[in-house]
BAVO-36074 format. One line per field, with one value per residue (C-alpha): x negated, y negated, z; residue in three letters. Coordinates in Angstrom, 2 decimals. Layout:
residues N
px [X_...]
py [Y_...]
pz [Z_...]
res [ala_...]
END
This chain:
residues 452
px [11.50_12.11_14.48_12.03_10.21_13.68_14.45_11.11_12.78_16.17_14.49_12.65_16.82_17.40_14.13_14.49_17.92_15.91_13.34_15.63_17.95_14.76_13.04_16.55_16.74_12.99_14.31_17.14_14.69_12.00_9.45_7.76_4.22_6.80_8.50_5.33_4.33_7.32_7.32_4.43_5.29_8.26_5.77_3.79_6.62_7.78_4.23_3.96_7.94_6.53_3.47_5.18_8.08_4.95_3.57_6.56_8.73_5.99_5.11_7.79_10.40_13.65_13.54_9.80_10.29_13.19_10.37_8.31_10.81_11.48_8.00_7.85_11.07_9.05_5.57_7.78_9.21_6.35_4.06_7.05_6.79_3.48_3.64_6.16_4.09_1.34_3.67_4.76_8.35_9.07_8.32_9.34_10.85_13.66_14.75_18.14_18.86_22.80_21.03_18.23_21.03_22.50_19.30_18.36_21.91_22.00_18.34_19.17_22.24_20.90_17.75_20.11_22.23_18.55_17.64_20.61_21.27_17.29_15.66_17.27_16.19_14.31_11.39_8.20_6.87_3.13_1.27_-2.13_-3.38_-7.43_-7.90_-6.16_-6.06_-3.74_-1.02_1.22_1.56_3.74_4.76_8.26_9.16_6.89_9.48_12.33_11.40_10.50_14.37_15.24_15.80_16.14_12.55_9.36_6.59_3.07_-0.27_-3.03_-5.29_-7.96_-11.85_-13.00_-17.06_-18.13_-20.28_-23.59_-24.29_-24.64_-21.28_-22.80_-21.10_-22.59_-21.58_-18.10_-15.43_-12.66_-10.35_-8.01_-9.16_-7.66_-4.12_-1.25_-1.52_2.26_1.49_0.64_-2.48_-3.09_-6.62_-6.78_-9.62_-5.73_-3.36_-3.38_-1.67_-2.14_0.46_2.46_3.18_5.20_8.29_6.98_3.43_2.96_0.19_-1.38_-4.54_-4.18_-8.13_-9.03_-11.99_-11.77_-12.82_-16.28_-16.17_-14.93_-13.42_-11.51_-12.15_-11.57_-9.16_-7.22_-6.92_-3.61_-4.10_-5.12_-2.31_0.28_0.14_0.80_3.88_7.21_7.39_4.23_4.98_2.66_3.12_0.74_-1.32_-1.00_1.91_1.47_2.60_6.00_6.03_8.00_8.42_8.23_4.38_2.63_-0.92_-2.72_-1.20_-2.51_-4.90_-2.92_-0.67_-2.79_-4.43_-4.38_-1.38_0.78_0.16_0.02_2.63_6.14_7.36_6.32_7.89_7.04_8.03_11.01_13.22_11.22_7.92_9.29_10.44_6.75_5.23_7.59_6.65_3.17_3.10_5.89_3.09_0.19_2.33_4.75_8.49_9.08_8.29_10.51_12.86_10.21_8.61_12.56_13.46_10.00_9.06_11.64_11.61_13.03_10.56_7.45_6.94_4.24_7.19_8.96_5.43_4.99_8.44_8.44_4.52_6.01_9.15_7.62_5.91_2.20_-0.62_-3.04_-6.91_-8.39_-11.48_-9.19_-7.00_-10.64_-10.75_-6.81_-5.99_-7.23_-8.95_-5.37_-3.59_-1.63_-2.05_-4.53_-3.01_-3.96_-5.62_-5.43_-8.50_-8.52_-11.33_-11.05_-12.65_-11.32_-12.44_-16.08_-16.35_-15.25_-17.27_-19.72_-22.38_-19.76_-17.60_-19.92_-21.19_-17.39_-16.61_-19.96_-18.59_-15.08_-16.79_-18.33_-15.36_-13.50_-16.29_-15.71_-12.19_-12.80_-11.49_-7.91_-7.75_-8.65_-9.86_-8.74_-11.20_-9.84_-12.08_-10.50_-11.48_-13.64_-14.91_-18.76_-19.16_-18.13_-20.95_-23.36_-21.99_-21.76_-23.22_-26.15_-27.87_-25.15_-25.61_-28.40_-26.81_-23.11_-24.41_-25.94_-22.90_-20.78_-23.52_-23.66_-20.09_-19.35_-22.44_-21.43_-17.79_-15.79_-13.67_-11.93_-13.58_-10.71_-11.22_-8.62_-7.03_-3.78_-2.67_0.07_-1.90_-3.07_0.56_1.68_-0.47_-0.64_0.76_-0.83_-2.49_-6.03_-7.45_-7.67_-4.79_-4.06_-1.46_-1.35_-0.39_2.56_3.31_2.75_5.68_8.22_7.79_7.59_3.86_2.68_-0.20_-2.63_-5.05_-9.09_-10.64_-15.06_-15.01_-14.10]
py [-3.58_-6.66_-9.02_-11.81_-9.46_-8.44_-11.99_-12.86_-9.96_-11.03_-14.66_-13.11_-12.39_-16.37_-16.38_-13.79_-14.86_-18.80_-17.40_-15.34_-17.99_-20.05_-17.04_-16.77_-20.97_-20.56_-17.36_-19.62_-22.48_-20.03_-21.17_-18.61_-19.78_-20.78_-18.00_-15.84_-17.44_-16.81_-12.89_-13.02_-14.55_-12.49_-9.40_-10.50_-11.29_-7.75_-6.36_-8.14_-6.99_-3.56_-3.90_-5.10_-2.85_-0.05_-1.44_-1.72_1.48_4.08_5.30_6.51_4.56_4.01_0.02_0.57_2.52_0.37_-2.39_-0.20_0.33_-3.34_-4.30_-2.32_-3.86_-7.12_-6.14_-4.62_-8.01_-9.72_-7.43_-7.87_-11.54_-11.80_-9.72_-12.03_-14.95_-13.37_-12.57_-14.51_-16.58_-14.04_-10.71_-11.72_-9.21_-10.95_-10.50_-9.28_-12.45_-11.04_-7.36_-8.88_-10.94_-8.04_-6.13_-9.04_-8.74_-5.40_-5.37_-8.29_-6.24_-2.97_-4.42_-6.45_-3.23_-1.05_-3.42_-3.37_0.58_1.55_-1.16_-1.62_-4.24_-2.69_-3.88_-3.54_-2.66_-2.17_-0.20_-1.25_0.53_0.67_3.75_6.70_7.28_4.33_5.67_6.95_3.27_2.70_6.01_6.29_2.80_3.93_6.83_5.15_2.85_6.43_7.77_4.35_4.82_1.03_0.26_1.06_2.16_1.56_2.84_0.90_1.81_-1.00_-0.75_-1.75_-2.53_-1.87_-4.90_-5.06_-6.97_-10.18_-9.55_-9.11_-6.48_-2.76_0.30_0.22_2.80_3.59_6.36_6.99_10.34_11.23_10.62_13.25_15.02_14.27_10.31_9.10_6.88_4.61_2.50_-0.74_-1.30_-0.22_-2.36_-6.39_-8.04_-11.72_-9.93_-7.88_-10.08_-7.57_-8.12_-6.15_-5.51_-4.45_-4.18_-3.03_-4.51_-7.99_-9.43_-10.22_-11.24_-11.58_-8.28_-7.83_-4.28_-3.43_-6.10_-4.82_-6.47_-10.53_-10.10_-7.95_-10.61_-11.69_-15.11_-13.83_-11.65_-13.62_-15.40_-12.39_-11.68_-12.79_-11.44_-10.36_-7.93_-7.08_-4.05_-3.12_-0.37_0.35_0.21_-1.78_-0.64_-2.22_-5.93_-8.54_-10.76_-13.67_-12.33_-11.96_-11.78_-8.86_-9.15_-12.51_-11.29_-8.79_-11.55_-14.57_-13.17_-13.99_-11.62_-12.90_-16.35_-15.61_-13.24_-13.66_-10.94_-9.27_-6.12_-4.72_-2.12_-3.69_-6.62_-6.92_-6.97_-9.76_-12.04_-11.51_-12.56_-15.39_-16.52_-16.35_-17.98_-20.89_-21.40_-21.33_-24.03_-25.62_-25.57_-26.73_-23.74_-21.59_-20.99_-20.14_-17.85_-16.47_-15.83_-14.40_-11.28_-8.88_-6.24_-3.23_-0.58_0.97_4.23_5.47_6.34_7.32_9.24_11.04_12.51_14.45_15.62_17.00_18.51_20.14_23.12_22.61_24.79_24.86_25.41_28.88_27.52_25.64_28.82_30.57_27.55_27.30_30.92_33.29_36.65_38.35_36.66_33.81_30.31_28.10_25.12_22.34_18.65_15.65_13.53_9.98_7.50_4.17_1.30_-1.15_1.49_2.03_-1.86_-2.92_0.22_0.27_2.71_4.16_5.13_7.60_8.99_9.33_10.99_13.26_14.61_14.90_17.19_19.50_19.92_21.14_23.50_24.78_25.89_26.69_30.07_28.24_25.15_23.52_20.25_18.61_15.63_13.00_9.39_6.30_6.68_3.32_3.89_5.27_1.91_0.20_1.07_0.93_-3.03_-4.02_-1.14_0.01_0.63_3.66_4.87_7.60_8.81_8.92_10.67_13.81_13.94_14.50_16.15_19.22_19.39_20.25_22.49_24.57_25.47_25.97_22.38_20.95_17.56_16.55_13.81_15.15_11.99_11.65_12.65_15.08_18.46_17.20_15.46_19.12_21.06_19.01_19.98_16.84_13.53_12.29_9.63_5.88_3.50_3.15_2.92_7.04_6.88_4.95_8.02_10.44_8.91_8.53_11.83_13.62_14.12_13.94_10.95_11.09_8.14_8.73_5.92_5.64_4.48_8.45]
pz [-14.78_-12.72_-13.51_-14.44_-16.76_-17.97_-18.60_-20.44_-23.02_-22.87_-24.17_-27.10_-28.49_-29.63_-30.66_-33.10_-33.98_-34.89_-36.90_-38.92_-39.90_-40.57_-42.65_-45.08_-45.25_-46.61_-49.24_-50.74_-51.66_-52.89_-49.87_-49.81_-47.40_-44.13_-44.91_-44.63_-41.24_-39.57_-40.21_-38.78_-36.28_-35.25_-36.03_-33.16_-30.61_-31.64_-30.87_-27.53_-26.61_-27.39_-25.63_-22.15_-22.05_-22.23_-19.38_-17.10_-18.63_-20.15_-23.70_-25.46_-24.73_-27.09_-27.82_-28.18_-30.64_-32.63_-32.57_-34.36_-37.38_-36.55_-37.36_-40.63_-42.45_-41.29_-42.58_-46.10_-46.58_-46.22_-48.71_-51.22_-50.49_-51.19_-54.90_-55.91_-55.30_-57.39_-60.24_-63.09_-63.19_-65.98_-64.31_-60.85_-58.63_-55.86_-52.56_-51.82_-49.52_-48.32_-48.02_-45.84_-43.56_-43.00_-41.53_-39.75_-38.06_-37.31_-35.78_-33.23_-32.28_-31.93_-29.99_-27.69_-27.32_-26.46_-23.92_-22.27_-22.11_-21.31_-18.94_-16.03_-13.48_-10.29_-7.65_-7.87_-4.45_-3.69_-0.60_0.26_2.99_3.60_5.90_5.37_8.31_9.26_6.93_9.13_9.54_6.31_5.77_6.02_4.43_1.30_1.39_1.48_-1.46_-3.26_-2.72_-4.33_-7.98_-8.45_-7.20_-8.88_-6.19_-5.71_-3.65_-4.41_-1.59_-0.84_-0.73_2.91_4.12_7.40_8.77_10.57_13.71_11.61_10.33_6.58_4.32_4.24_3.15_0.95_1.73_-1.14_0.89_-2.24_-2.59_1.34_1.19_1.24_-2.05_-2.77_-2.75_-6.07_-5.99_-7.91_-8.28_-7.17_-10.38_-12.53_-10.60_-12.04_-9.40_-11.05_-14.13_-12.41_-9.46_-7.48_-5.89_-2.51_-0.85_1.91_4.08_7.89_7.94_10.47_10.39_6.55_7.25_11.14_12.12_13.56_12.56_9.04_6.84_3.37_0.40_0.85_-2.82_-0.34_2.03_3.44_2.37_-0.86_-1.81_-1.08_-4.41_-5.91_-4.56_-3.44_-0.23_1.56_4.26_7.03_9.33_12.39_12.04_16.22_18.21_21.65_25.70_25.50_27.97_29.14_26.42_29.24_29.99_26.81_28.62_26.68_23.15_22.33_20.43_18.59_17.58_16.59_13.29_9.77_8.65_11.01_9.94_5.80_5.71_4.35_6.76_9.46_11.10_14.54_17.22_18.77_19.47_22.59_20.89_18.49_21.48_22.94_18.52_18.32_22.06_21.48_18.47_19.32_22.22_19.78_17.21_19.07_20.18_16.50_14.80_16.18_14.22_11.22_13.22_14.32_10.95_10.08_12.60_12.37_15.30_13.01_14.65_13.83_10.97_13.11_15.39_12.97_11.56_14.77_15.54_12.02_13.01_16.17_14.39_10.95_10.61_9.75_8.74_11.50_10.10_10.69_12.25_14.78_15.58_16.96_19.14_20.69_21.02_23.45_22.73_23.57_21.29_23.30_22.72_25.33_27.02_24.04_25.53_23.08_23.94_22.49_22.57_21.31_20.57_23.40_25.99_25.00_24.08_27.32_29.55_27.70_29.26_31.66_29.35_27.53_30.23_31.05_27.31_28.11_31.73_30.37_27.73_29.98_32.47_29.26_28.05_31.93_31.25_27.18_28.23_29.49_27.51_24.23_23.40_20.32_20.37_18.18_18.27_16.55_13.30_13.51_17.10_15.31_13.48_15.90_18.22_15.46_14.75_18.41_20.83_18.62_22.17_22.66_19.35_19.88_23.27_21.29_18.79_20.61_22.45_19.40_17.38_20.21_20.85_17.16_16.96_20.30_18.03_21.33_20.81_18.12_16.85_14.19_11.67_9.91_7.71_10.25_13.85_12.83_13.69_17.23_17.76_16.48_18.43_21.81_25.46_26.93_25.88_28.09_27.27_26.45_26.76_22.71_20.43_20.54_24.19_22.70_19.76_22.63_25.16_22.32_21.71_25.09_25.37_28.95_29.27_31.78_31.22_31.45_33.76_33.35_37.16_38.09]
res [met_arg_lys_arg_glu_lys_glu_gln_leu_asp_asn_phe_ile_pro_leu_phe_ala_glu_ala_his_asp_ala_val_leu_gln_gly_leu_lys_lys_gly_asp_ile_glu_pro_val_leu_gln_leu_leu_ser_asp_cys_gln_ser_cys_ala_ile_ser_met_gly_thr_met_ile_glu_glu_phe_glu_gly_glu_gly_his_pro_thr_val_ser_leu_leu_glu_glu_tyr_cys_glu_tyr_val_tyr_gly_leu_tyr_gln_lys_leu_ile_cys_met_ser_glu_gln_thr_asn_asp_glu_lys_asp_ser_val_asp_tyr_asn_gln_cys_gln_lys_asp_phe_thr_asp_tyr_ile_leu_arg_leu_lys_glu_ser_leu_ala_lys_tyr_ile_lys_ile_lys_lys_glu_val_val_phe_cys_pro_tyr_asn_ser_ser_met_trp_asp_ser_leu_glu_ser_val_tyr_leu_ala_ala_lys_glu_asp_val_asn_thr_asp_val_tyr_val_val_pro_ile_pro_tyr_tyr_asp_lys_asp_ser_glu_gly_asn_phe_lys_thr_met_his_tyr_glu_gly_asp_lys_phe_pro_lys_asp_val_thr_ile_thr_his_tyr_asn_asp_tyr_asn_phe_glu_ser_arg_his_pro_asp_val_ile_phe_ile_his_asn_pro_tyr_asp_gly_ser_asn_tyr_val_thr_ser_val_his_pro_phe_phe_tyr_ser_lys_asn_leu_lys_gln_tyr_thr_asp_asn_leu_val_tyr_ile_pro_tyr_phe_val_leu_asn_glu_ile_asn_pro_asp_asn_val_ala_gly_val_glu_asn_phe_val_thr_val_pro_ala_val_ile_his_ala_his_thr_val_ile_val_gln_ser_glu_ala_met_arg_gln_ala_tyr_ile_asn_val_met_val_arg_glu_ala_gly_glu_lys_thr_arg_phe_tyr_trp_glu_lys_lys_ile_leu_gly_leu_gly_ser_pro_lys_phe_asp_lys_ala_phe_ile_ala_arg_ser_lys_lys_val_glu_val_pro_glu_asp_trp_glu_ser_val_ile_asn_lys_ser_asp_gly_thr_arg_lys_lys_ile_ile_phe_tyr_asn_thr_ser_val_val_ala_leu_leu_thr_his_arg_glu_lys_met_val_gly_lys_ile_lys_arg_thr_ile_glu_thr_phe_arg_glu_asn_lys_asp_glu_val_ala_leu_ile_trp_arg_pro_his_pro_leu_leu_arg_ala_thr_ile_glu_ala_met_arg_lys_glu_leu_leu_glu_glu_phe_asp_arg_ile_val_asp_ala_tyr_ile_asp_glu_gly_trp_gly_ile_tyr_asp_thr_thr_pro_asn_leu_asp_leu_ala_met_his_leu_ala_asp_ala_tyr_tyr_gly_asp_leu_ser_ser_val_val_gln_leu_cys_glu_glu_ile_gly_ile_pro_val_met_ile_gln_asn_pro_glu_val]
END
């Protein structure tokens, strides 16, 4: 339970004590009506406490059991007073004032002890990924938070929409079923951001509504989410080639995005990239804002690097249909090329890039006995073509369908990069964040040129 909820529970104790004193005074005076109302209020408070505890601590909590016992006691006293009010003076029972005072004192002490013993203050941290293939940009942070016994962690995948060429929302996607099996998922309809107000929310989508191809649900825009937490943390889903912080040409579009503006904290891949972000934002907002950006933007590294190192070193289970592609007839393994095609390259080079992809696949087909190709296009590549380069869609689909049908290569649509990164002997393809990952873990890189 978080600090503020624990404080709310602790604040109930003096309210109970005050109500009990008033009940005892009423019993002394024989003034039954206000006493009945006070007992009813005490029971309502106890129920509210129990509901709050169960919401944050789960069912079967010892303090809830104590509150249930207290409610039964109060209800019994209430019923006895009702019966007394209906009796004549000759037959009227009485309440043992001293015993009642002792019972009230006992419950207050036991409740204080139970709150102190069984309810520990924890942080509540929520991760809000939208595309499961980008989970690697948050995963190592999630694993660290999960190991902290003083932190409650929730993964709440959020829905996102494709956009048409006019910017209208089309198909909604929800990928909560595509995350690793060891990640416990909470559906976004089952987590109330307003009432729970988590201590930290992590996001990796920077665009709010400004992306031309997709948009997360507007509720999860950074400008909205920041009101439901004390610390909205943005970690980019990508990594960039390192640059000189004094020459920020080429990174401005990655920096001047809504999440950088609205988040309380921004974490980027390196100290040099932090300085680049700061320089871009100071140029946009003025030199007087430098201290603000220096405090807000941290160069702590990218979880994508952590994930890449783990993927390269750990043993992975290779699908059976992949084995038939990557192994030669004598059982030895072919050289494996990780072929990556990006959104930016296709938007920039259009028909030339589609032609380049086609020629590349033809080249690898001719060498399929010695080299295995793992083609992994950007997860949003087809959606981008459909929204922004519709004239290329038919030819792109034809290339993909033929490649899949022929079966000599692998078309990688798995939720993350693990398999491709683990198996690859070399990288070939477009400039993208994947290039930076490959360089970090020692995979040789060659960038394709659509002009060649």
